[in-house]
N, CA, C and O of each residue as an XYZ file, in Angstrom:
768
protein
N     125.760     37.530     98.868
C     126.515     35.886     98.209
C     125.930     35.053     99.601
O     125.822     35.436    100.766
N     125.629     33.844     98.997
C     125.054     32.899     99.955
C     126.124     31.993    100.053
O     126.817     31.503     99.161
N     126.159     31.821    101.462
C     127.333     30.925    101.890
C     127.135     29.441    101.698
O     126.035     29.113    101.252
N     127.995     28.504    101.955
C     127.476     27.037    101.792
C     126.826     26.465    102.741
O     126.337     25.349    102.564
N     126.682     27.271    104.162
C     125.923     27.044    105.131
C     124.641     27.170    104.985
O     123.795     26.328    105.284
N     124.389     28.703    104.310
C     123.081     29.274    104.235
C     122.233     28.300    102.906
O     121.010     28.159    102.903
N     122.986     27.808    102.031
C     122.790     26.844    100.998
C     122.203     25.592    101.565
O     121.134     25.194    101.102
N     122.859     24.867    102.619
C     122.384     23.822    103.197
C     121.281     23.897    104.133
O     120.520     22.941    104.278
N     121.158     24.922    104.742
C     119.846     25.225    105.291
C     118.771     25.176    104.328
O     118.040     24.186    104.341
N     118.535     26.261    103.352
C     117.684     26.321    102.604
C     117.507     25.119    101.742
O     116.360     24.843    101.390
N     118.409     24.437    101.393
C     117.959     22.945    100.714
C     117.388     22.051    101.798
O     116.531     21.253    101.418
N     117.712     22.046    103.071
C     116.969     21.211    104.117
C     115.415     21.901    104.248
O     114.456     21.157    104.046
N     115.255     22.863    104.476
C     113.845     23.697    104.507
C     113.172     23.271    103.254
O     112.090     22.726    103.475
N     113.480     23.358    102.080
C     112.775     22.927    100.958
C     112.593     21.621    100.647
O     111.783     21.321     99.770
N     113.396     20.557    101.393
C     113.250     19.329    101.312
C     112.152     18.959    102.213
O     111.198     18.253    101.885
N     112.370     19.549    103.523
C     111.292     18.959    104.594
C     109.984     19.524    103.941
O     109.063     18.709    103.899
N     109.717     20.824    103.401
C     108.550     21.299    102.920
C     108.111     20.320    102.053
O     107.017     19.839    102.350
N     108.692     19.857    100.997
C     108.185     18.932     99.899
C     107.829     17.737    100.456
O     106.954     17.031     99.954
N     108.591     17.365    101.720
C     108.205     15.753    102.025
C     106.602     15.954    103.179
O     105.696     15.141    103.365
N     106.773     17.222    103.704
C     105.543     17.456    104.245
C     104.281     17.528    103.755
O     103.200     17.118    104.178
N     104.752     18.369    102.382
C     103.110     18.663    101.296
C     102.911     16.960    100.694
O     101.806     16.428    100.581
N     104.014     16.395    100.409
C     103.798     14.913     99.971
C     103.293     13.878    100.952
O     102.904     12.833    100.431
N     103.220     13.963    102.279
C     103.035     13.265    103.311
C     101.161     14.117    103.515
O     100.205     13.403    103.816
N     101.047     15.190    103.352
C      99.537     15.656    103.364
C      98.753     14.989    102.291
O      97.549     14.753    102.394
N      99.456     14.706    101.298
C      98.559     14.163    100.131
C      98.381     12.538    100.167
O      97.690     11.945     99.338
N      99.010     11.959    101.110
C      98.949     10.352    101.426
C      98.049     10.409    102.424
O      97.302      9.431    102.462
N      97.863     11.290    103.301
C      96.976     11.349    104.502
C      95.242     11.609    103.974
O      94.338     11.286    104.744
N      95.026     12.036    103.009
C      93.819     12.641    102.818
C      93.026     11.191    102.285
O      93.599     10.122    102.073
N      91.439     11.482    102.120
C      90.632     10.728    101.970
C      91.031      9.531    100.677
O      91.819      9.783     99.765
N      90.408      8.409    100.820
C      90.835      7.502     99.647
C      90.365      8.114     98.449
O      89.477      8.967     98.472
N      90.961      7.689     97.318
C      90.549      8.096     95.774
C      89.261      7.922     95.295
O      88.687      6.961     95.808
N      88.606      8.562     94.453
C      87.295      8.231     94.191
C      87.559      6.685     93.254
O      88.643      6.362     92.769
N      86.401      5.956     93.172
C      86.343      4.732     92.658
C      86.618      4.875     91.025
O      85.999      5.593     90.240
N      87.731      3.980     90.744
C      88.002      3.562     89.334
C      89.591      4.692     89.089
O      90.099      4.770     87.971
N      90.062      5.312     90.062
C      91.278      5.768     90.273
C      91.824      5.270     90.993
O      91.282      4.579     91.856
N      93.361      5.475     90.881
C      94.651      4.836     91.691
C      95.200      6.188     92.508
O      95.663      7.150     91.896
N      95.108      6.151     93.779
C      95.677      7.242     94.630
C      96.972      7.639     94.077
O      97.179      8.851     94.027
N      98.121      6.643     93.541
C      99.281      6.858     93.636
C      99.546      7.848     92.166
O     100.585      8.468     91.942
N      98.334      7.808     91.267
C      98.707      8.444     90.250
C      98.734     10.329     90.536
O      98.014     10.870     91.376
N      99.489     10.905     89.845
C      99.534     12.384     90.440
C      98.064     13.098     90.263
O      97.773     14.033     91.008
N      97.265     12.699     89.394
C      96.112     13.500     88.906
C      95.004     12.793     89.929
O      93.849     13.202     89.815
N      95.200     12.037     90.656
C      94.263     11.941     91.768
C      94.522     12.663     92.941
O      93.660     13.236     93.607
N      95.921     12.621     93.223
C      96.459     13.267     94.385
C      96.079     14.745     94.172
O      95.810     15.412     95.171
N      96.042     15.231     93.119
C      95.759     16.738     92.754
C      94.071     16.561     92.910
O      93.516     17.170     93.824
N      93.429     15.873     92.165
C      91.829     15.979     92.412
C      91.504     15.582     94.155
O      90.565     16.139     94.723
N      92.057     14.952     94.612
C      91.474     15.029     96.232
C      92.309     16.117     97.024
O      91.921     16.128     98.192
N      93.219     16.942     96.821
C      93.604     18.200     96.990
C      92.681     19.225     96.967
O      92.344     19.914     97.931
N      92.186     19.320     95.545
C      91.301     20.219     95.027
C      89.716     20.006     95.635
O      88.951     20.943     95.862
N      89.399     18.572     95.844
C      88.130     18.070     96.286
C      87.933     18.776     97.814
O      86.805     19.155     98.129
N      88.927     18.918     98.637
C      88.926     19.214     99.966
C      88.596     20.765    100.170
O      87.982     21.308    101.088
N      89.240     21.349     98.943
C      88.902     22.984     98.816
C      87.927     23.598     98.017
O      87.774     24.818     97.962
N      87.138     22.614     97.279
C      86.142     22.945     96.279
C      85.169     23.781     97.084
O      84.997     24.926     96.668
N      84.432     23.365     98.281
C      83.096     24.457     98.841
C      83.846     25.664     99.271
O      83.054     26.598     99.394
N      84.716     25.907     99.468
C      85.304     27.353     99.713
C      85.672     28.175     98.468
O      85.419     29.372     98.330
N      86.304     27.383     97.573
C      86.564     28.181     96.433
C      85.251     28.162     95.554
O      85.337     28.872     94.552
N      84.349     27.660     95.681
C      83.140     27.600     94.932
C      82.298     28.870     95.643
O      81.507     29.559     95.000
N      82.477     28.994     96.520
C      81.769     29.907     97.757
C      82.430     31.321     97.097
O      81.747     32.235     96.635
N      83.803     31.299     97.149
C      84.091     32.660     96.474
C      84.046     33.019     95.211
O      84.253     34.185     94.876
N      83.784     32.108     94.396
C      83.455     32.422     92.698
C      82.325     32.802     92.664
O      82.120     33.567     91.722
N      81.157     32.529     93.525
C      79.861     32.719     93.606
C      79.415     34.150     93.447
O      79.660     35.014     94.290
N      78.742     34.367     92.321
C      77.932     35.394     92.231
C      77.362     36.077     93.623
O      76.782     35.368     94.445
N      77.531     37.299     93.816
C      76.867     37.881     95.071
C      75.311     37.926     95.448
O      74.730     37.984     96.531
N      74.819     37.871     93.968
C      73.374     37.694     94.069
C      73.070     36.149     94.457
O      72.180     35.972     95.288
N      73.718     35.045     93.938
C      73.680     33.849     94.024
C      74.073     33.569     95.403
O      73.644     32.512     95.865
N      74.610     34.110     95.958
C      75.426     33.638     97.585
C      74.002     34.328     98.335
O      73.474     33.622     99.194
N      73.501     35.394     98.101
C      72.529     36.289     98.637
C      71.240     35.164     98.905
O      70.715     34.890     99.984
N      70.988     34.728     97.823
C      70.126     33.806     97.544
C      70.123     32.461     98.341
O      69.129     31.939     98.843
N      71.490     31.958     98.373
C      71.751     30.612     99.191
C      71.444     30.934    100.728
O      70.817     30.218    101.508
N      72.019     32.152    100.979
C      72.076     32.510    102.582
C      70.419     32.718    102.839
O      69.985     32.382    103.940
N      69.533     33.245    101.877
C      68.372     33.423    102.337
C      67.709     32.234    102.450
O      66.854     32.268    103.335
N      67.837     30.745    101.616
C      67.273     29.832    101.469
C      68.192     28.962    102.947
O      67.525     28.129    103.562
N      69.330     29.160    103.307
C      69.601     28.732    104.600
C      68.787     29.138    105.778
O      68.308     28.430    106.664
N      68.730     30.436    105.603
C      67.995     31.365    106.805
C      66.480     30.637    106.771
O      65.850     30.476    107.817
N      65.982     30.231    105.524
C      64.463     29.945    105.819
C      64.453     28.675    106.429
O      63.692     28.387    107.353
N      65.462     27.742    105.828
C      65.292     26.481    106.578
C      65.577     26.321    107.988
O      64.944     25.558    108.718
N      66.570     27.076    108.371
C      66.771     27.091    109.955
C      65.515     27.581    110.893
O      65.188     27.101    111.978
N      64.810     28.821    110.082
C      63.545     29.487    110.997
C      62.596     28.234    110.758
O      61.821     27.939    111.667
N      62.607     27.531    109.671
C      61.481     26.299    109.399
C      61.546     25.380    110.515
O      60.571     25.085    111.206
N      62.750     24.922    110.678
C      63.476     23.779    111.433
C      63.086     24.358    112.812
O      62.326     23.684    113.507
N      63.535     25.541    113.269
C      63.055     26.033    114.705
C      61.806     26.101    115.125
O      61.515     25.926    116.308
N      60.667     26.444    113.912
C      59.477     26.445    114.127
C      58.862     25.212    114.539
O      58.102     25.123    115.504
N      59.197     24.282    113.805
C      58.901     22.975    114.054
C      59.508     22.478    114.962
O      58.821     21.494    115.238
N      60.287     22.490    115.578
C      60.904     22.110    117.076
C      60.178     22.743    118.268
O      60.078     22.170    119.353
N      59.646     24.030    117.990
C      58.812     24.756    118.781
C      57.574     24.117    119.328
O      57.283     24.091    120.524
N      56.732     23.503    118.158
C      55.683     23.425    118.160
C      54.555     24.441    118.692
O      53.906     24.415    119.738
N      54.546     25.222    117.761
C      54.067     26.401    118.176
C      52.266     26.200    117.909
O      51.828     25.492    117.002
N      51.361     26.983    118.903
C      50.059     26.541    118.753
C      49.240     27.815    117.884
O      49.888     28.821    117.597
N      48.090     27.728    117.572
C      47.617     28.650    117.039
C      47.803     30.338    117.526
O      48.170     31.256    116.793
N      47.489     30.411    118.750
C      47.918     31.366    119.405
C      49.248     32.044    119.274
O      49.255     33.244    119.547
N      50.257     31.544    118.943
C      51.580     31.927    118.767
C      51.930     32.360    117.552
O      52.906     33.105    117.471
N      51.107     31.927    116.204
C      51.436     32.292    115.292
C      51.660     33.736    114.813
O      52.251     33.887    113.744
N      51.248     34.799    115.497
C      50.900     35.916    115.118
C      52.367     36.455    115.707
O      52.951     37.270    114.992
N      52.941     36.100    116.835
C      54.289     36.497    117.453
C      55.342     35.910    116.705
O      56.359     36.564    116.473
N      55.160     34.353    116.167
C      56.195     33.913    115.144
C      56.321     34.642    113.956
O      57.425     34.888    113.472
N      54.906     35.130    113.282
C      55.090     35.690    112.101
C      55.876     37.214    112.425
O      56.561     37.656    111.502
N      55.810     37.881    113.480
C      56.659     39.072    113.779
C      57.953     38.940    113.824
O      58.744     39.636    113.188
N      58.293     37.858    114.730
C      59.859     37.586    115.059
C      60.276     37.142    113.721
O      61.350     37.640    113.383
N      59.639     36.199    112.696
C      60.411     35.767    111.686
C      60.643     37.183    110.734
O      61.777     37.375    110.295
N      59.685     38.050    110.461
C      59.773     38.885    109.651
C      61.115     39.845    110.052
O      61.962     40.314    109.293
N      60.995     39.963    111.521
C      62.249     41.014    112.169
C      63.511     40.321    111.932
O      64.554     40.974    111.890
N      63.507     39.009    111.770
C      64.803     38.276    111.600
C      65.560     38.069    110.324
O      66.628     37.466    110.217
N      64.919     38.609    109.432
C      65.184     39.004    108.135
C      66.221     40.078    107.832
O      66.151     41.164    108.408
N      67.284     39.785    106.854
C      68.110     40.964    106.854
C      67.514     41.862    105.998
O      66.529     41.565    105.322
N      68.095     43.040    105.982
C      67.499     44.230    105.107
C      67.771     43.880    103.831
O      68.338     42.810    103.610
N      67.380     44.793    102.733
C      68.119     44.518    101.516
C      69.208     45.198    101.516
O      69.445     46.097    102.324
N      70.098     44.762    100.451
C      71.432     45.519    100.423
C      71.438     46.774     99.801
O      70.778     47.054     98.800
N      72.311     47.646    100.500
C      72.242     49.013     99.947
C      73.547     48.979     99.418
O      74.438     48.270     99.885
N      73.701     49.871     98.274
C      74.825     50.057     97.422
C      76.035     50.651     98.400
O      75.933     51.715     99.011
N      77.185     49.788     98.440
C      78.168     50.678     99.360
C      78.975     51.609     98.500
O      79.283     51.494     97.314
N      79.258     52.591     99.396
C      80.160     53.874     98.726
C      81.374     53.072     97.907
O      81.764     51.975     98.305
N      81.796     53.559     97.022
C      83.122     53.167     96.540
C      84.120     53.574     97.333
O      84.007     54.554     98.070
N      85.374     52.725     97.233
C      86.446     52.963     98.034
C      87.196     54.405     97.717
O      87.747     55.142     98.534
N      87.072     54.564     96.475
C      87.969     55.970     95.971
C      86.921     57.082     96.243
O      87.297     58.167     96.687
N      85.816     56.871     96.025
C      84.768     57.988     96.772
C      84.948     58.101     98.267
O      85.113     59.184     98.829
N      84.913     57.014     98.847
C      85.139     57.307    100.479
C      86.504     57.859    100.844
O      86.554     58.638    101.795
N      87.692     57.522    100.151
C      88.867     57.978    100.252
C      89.014     59.518     99.834
O      90.062     60.126    100.050
N      87.981     60.072     99.267
C      88.127     61.601     98.849
C      87.428     62.481    100.028
O      87.568     63.702    100.099
N      86.634     61.685    100.974
C      85.975     62.387    102.150
C      87.240     63.064    103.193
O      88.421     62.949    102.863
N      86.968     63.539    104.050
C      87.597     64.138    104.971
C      87.539     63.250    106.158
O      86.687     62.362    106.110
N      88.274     63.325    107.195
C      88.036     62.175    108.275
C      86.640     62.526    108.977
O      85.791     61.701    109.312
N      86.567     64.053    109.147
C      84.884     64.239    110.033
C      83.926     63.345    109.122
O      83.086     62.518    109.476
N      84.295     63.749    107.863
C      82.934     63.065    106.758
C      82.645     61.526    106.612
O      81.579     61.037    106.239
N      83.781     60.854    106.972
C      83.954     59.715    106.965
C      83.498     59.069    108.490
O      82.862     58.019    108.586
N      83.893     59.802    109.535
C      83.314     59.379    110.835
C      81.695     59.525    110.932
O      80.976     58.733    111.541
N      81.288     60.571    110.289
C      79.928     60.742    110.220
C      79.109     59.740    109.541
O      78.063     59.322    110.037
N      79.647     59.279    108.218
C      79.239     58.238    107.287
C      79.135     57.113    108.313
O      78.010     56.700    108.596
N      80.229     56.575    108.902
C      80.097     55.376    109.881
C      79.510     55.355    110.792
O      79.224     54.275    111.309
N      79.133     56.485    111.303
C      78.531     56.700    112.892
C      77.111     56.778    112.256
O      76.293     56.432    113.109
N      76.438     57.142    110.934
C      75.418     57.056    110.588
C      74.842     55.652    110.223
O      73.664     55.342    110.398
N      75.778     54.858    109.710
C      75.832     53.493    109.497
C      75.415     52.644    110.634
O      74.489     51.833    110.634
N      76.310     52.972    111.713
C      75.850     52.225    113.231
C      74.641     52.435    113.579
O      73.918     51.505    113.936
N      74.220     53.724    113.529
C      72.734     54.081    114.068
C      71.974     53.217    113.322
O      71.256     52.466    113.981
N      71.927     53.097    111.879
C      71.003     52.127    111.166
C      71.128     50.842    111.733
O      70.079     50.359    112.159
N      72.268     50.098    111.853
C      72.293     48.907    112.382
C      71.919     48.765    114.004
O      71.630     47.687    114.524
N      71.963     49.762    114.560
C      71.692     49.562    115.982
C      70.266     49.547    116.119
O      69.748     48.719    116.869
N      69.382     50.603    115.298
C      67.816     50.658    114.936
C      67.419     49.084    114.665
O      66.576     48.543    115.380
N      67.976     48.481    113.752
C      67.470     47.169    112.963
C      67.620     46.154    114.137
O      66.839     45.264    114.472
N      68.843     46.518    114.689
C      68.929     45.153    115.754
C      67.925     45.389    116.978
O      67.365     44.424    117.498
N      67.708     46.718    117.432
C      66.710     47.071    118.542
C      65.306     46.492    117.918
O      64.555     45.880    118.678
N      64.949     46.675    116.557
C      63.651     46.160    116.249
C      63.720     44.447    116.314
O      62.744     43.850    116.768
N      64.500     43.953    116.005
C      64.864     42.566    115.947
C      64.624     41.971    117.590
O      63.799     41.108    117.886
N      65.353     42.509    118.343
C      65.407     42.183    120.069
C      64.138     42.461    120.256
O      63.586     41.536    120.850
N      63.271     43.537    119.949
C      61.939     43.703    120.645
C      60.947     42.588    120.101
O      60.001     42.153    120.759
N      61.265     42.200    118.878
C      60.027     41.069    118.120
C      60.754     39.798    118.833
O      60.000     38.856    119.082
N      61.909     39.675    119.136
C      62.407     38.358    119.899
C      61.889     38.237    121.295
O      61.299     37.210    121.630
N      62.036     39.027    121.962
C      61.315     39.394    123.404
C      60.019     39.192    123.288
O      59.528     38.385    124.077
N      59.227     39.780    122.404
C      57.834     39.522    122.300
C      57.400     37.965    122.107
O      56.529     37.394    122.762
N      58.137     37.441    121.142
C      57.927     36.025    120.662
C      58.334     35.241    121.838
O      57.765     34.223    122.232
N      59.230     35.724    122.297
C      59.809     34.887    123.791
C      58.861     34.572    124.948
O      58.710     33.521    125.571
N      58.158     35.962    125.091
C      57.003     35.851    126.278
C      55.924     35.382    125.839
O      55.001     35.241    126.640
N      55.728     34.985    124.356
C      54.641     34.308    124.080
C      54.771     32.625    124.054
O      53.784     31.891    124.010
N      55.913     32.233    124.083
C      56.395     30.712    124.427
C      55.830     30.194    125.920
O      55.492     30.877    126.887
N      55.852     28.695    125.749
C      55.761     28.377    127.189
C      57.067     28.086    127.634
O      58.031     28.253    126.886
N      57.225     27.521    129.181
C      58.760     27.310    129.597
C      59.480     26.350    128.730
O      60.641     26.467    128.336
N      58.558     25.274    128.451
C      59.147     24.180    127.696
C      59.643     24.807    126.418
O      60.828     24.553    126.198
N      59.017     25.591    125.481
C      59.461     26.073    124.508
C      60.307     27.168    124.617
O      60.963     27.347    123.591
N      60.499     27.901    125.441
C      61.588     28.814    125.855
C      62.963     28.173    126.131
O      63.990     28.799    125.868
N      62.996     26.911    126.668
C      64.312     26.070    126.707
C      64.695     25.552    125.397
O      65.876     25.544    125.049
N      63.633     25.066    124.560
C      64.215     24.698    123.195
C      64.552     26.074    122.570
O      65.673     26.025    122.065
N      63.984     27.242    122.435
C      64.453     28.298    121.777
C      65.861     28.615    122.355
O      66.827     28.632    121.592
N      66.006     28.865    123.678
C      67.409     29.035    124.098
C      68.353     28.002    123.611
O      69.510     28.302    123.317
N      67.869     26.725    123.510
C      69.152     25.882    122.912
C      69.396     26.096    121.495
O      70.553     26.088    121.073
N      68.493     26.269    120.796
C      68.658     26.305    119.354
C      69.075     27.927    118.742
O      69.302     28.264    117.581
N      69.074     28.585    119.750
C      69.876     30.152    119.248
C      70.976     30.441    120.198
O      71.411     31.585    120.324
N      71.393     29.527    120.805
C      72.522     29.999    121.620
C      73.670     30.528    120.864
O      74.317     31.444    121.372
N      73.992     30.073    119.738
C      75.315     30.402    118.773
C      74.701     31.792    118.055
O      75.590     32.562    117.692
N      73.832     32.075    117.888
C      73.118     33.182    117.187
C      73.933     34.583    117.541
O      74.627     35.322    116.843
N      73.585     34.617    118.778
C      73.845     36.033    119.620
C      75.422     36.047    119.319
O      75.904     37.134    119.000
N      76.250     34.942    119.394
C      77.482     35.161    119.575
C      78.455     35.608    118.282
O      79.392     36.397    118.164
N      77.789     34.746    117.422
C      78.470     34.947    115.903
C      77.817     35.263    114.602
O      78.243     35.008    113.476
N      76.447     36.006    115.026
C      75.694     36.147    114.082
C      74.989     35.079    113.264
O      73.811     35.186    112.922
N      75.710     34.117    112.988
C      74.665     32.764    112.621
C      75.931     31.675    112.910
O      77.127     31.893    113.107
N      75.334     30.694    112.865
C      76.051     29.261    113.076
C      77.300     29.349    112.373
O      77.180     29.779    111.226
N      78.462     29.064    112.737
C      79.499     28.530    111.722
C      80.398     29.845    111.439
O      81.580     29.699    111.126
N      79.979     30.785    111.522
C      80.703     32.112    110.755
C      81.175     33.008    111.944
O      80.428     33.909    112.327
N      82.436     32.792    112.571
C      82.860     33.317    113.468
C      83.400     34.850    113.063
O      84.248     35.081    112.201
N      82.819     35.685    113.756
C      82.955     37.012    113.510
C      82.222     37.633    112.148
O      82.706     38.567    111.509
N      81.156     37.057    111.859
C      80.470     37.669    110.711
C      78.964     37.224    111.110
O      78.504     36.140    111.471
N      78.435     38.383    110.917
C      76.656     38.332    111.587
C      75.915     38.038    110.126
O      76.408     37.376    109.213
N      74.865     38.563    110.123
C      74.015     38.393    108.893
C      74.334     39.498    107.819
O      75.250     40.299    108.004
N      73.581     39.512    106.736
C      74.021     40.620    105.726
C      74.471     42.159    106.363
O      75.256     42.866    105.732
N      73.914     42.581    107.628
C      74.078     43.750    107.904
C      75.321     43.443    109.294
O      75.481     44.311    110.153
N      75.943     42.402    109.324
C      76.839     42.220    110.289
C      76.326     41.970    111.674
O      77.104     41.641    112.569
N      75.137     42.105    111.863
C      74.572     41.693    113.509
C      73.775     40.405    113.332
O      73.275     39.909    112.322
N      73.805     39.910    114.904
C      72.980     38.838    114.887
C      71.803     38.670    114.420
O      70.983     39.571    114.597
N      71.436     37.500    113.724
C      70.446     37.195    112.649
C      68.936     37.002    113.399
O      67.901     37.443    112.899
N      68.987     36.314    114.602
C      67.907     36.080    115.234
C      67.752     36.356    116.697
O      66.699     36.933    116.972
N      68.340     36.155    117.441
C      68.198     36.440    118.737
C      69.419     37.332    119.668
O      70.611     37.277    119.365
N      69.023     37.947    120.550
C      69.768     38.888    121.200
C      70.946     37.962    121.930
O      70.674     36.779    122.131
N      72.086     38.411    122.281
C      73.012     37.717    123.116
C      72.359     37.661    124.647
O      71.702     38.609    125.076
N      72.565     36.656    125.298
C      72.059     36.674    126.796
C      73.452     37.020    127.691
O      74.585     36.576    127.501
N      73.182     37.568    128.297
C      74.221     38.105    129.562
C      74.064     37.145    130.741
O      74.712     37.323    131.772
């Protein structure tokens, strides 16, 4: 049974939460032209508008998401190439670097139920094999990056360093803890 004191505490908490949430709506961006921010539908539209990109990303088909990631990667590589101002002698090293920077084709993951049926040593072997594959892909990318870096002038190396500083830390810019499609850094190895 809930005492009077507990009811008062719960009522206070609920009232505070309601005030806090209504204050959050009031501090959001101004309403779209033609709507009044005081109308409940405008406030809901504003709240939904700020969460729309994340919600859209989650609803996106995996194939569309992969296509969007590849477009983004291509734009980043094109921008990097433009900033480096490569000469004709550096083009072959660039081509090798750009090809090594591409994520591998997605492989079919094992079903969770199927994975659960394996014994612990079998699961460990599967995980170790996947880790070895990722390490081999990373080594290939690292070698291509080092070869490309060696072909750059000192000024181009400074530009490359500045443009790829975040890549080794998080896989690609803005996604903390997530790498490319295979979970590894997507362009350059981390510096020590």
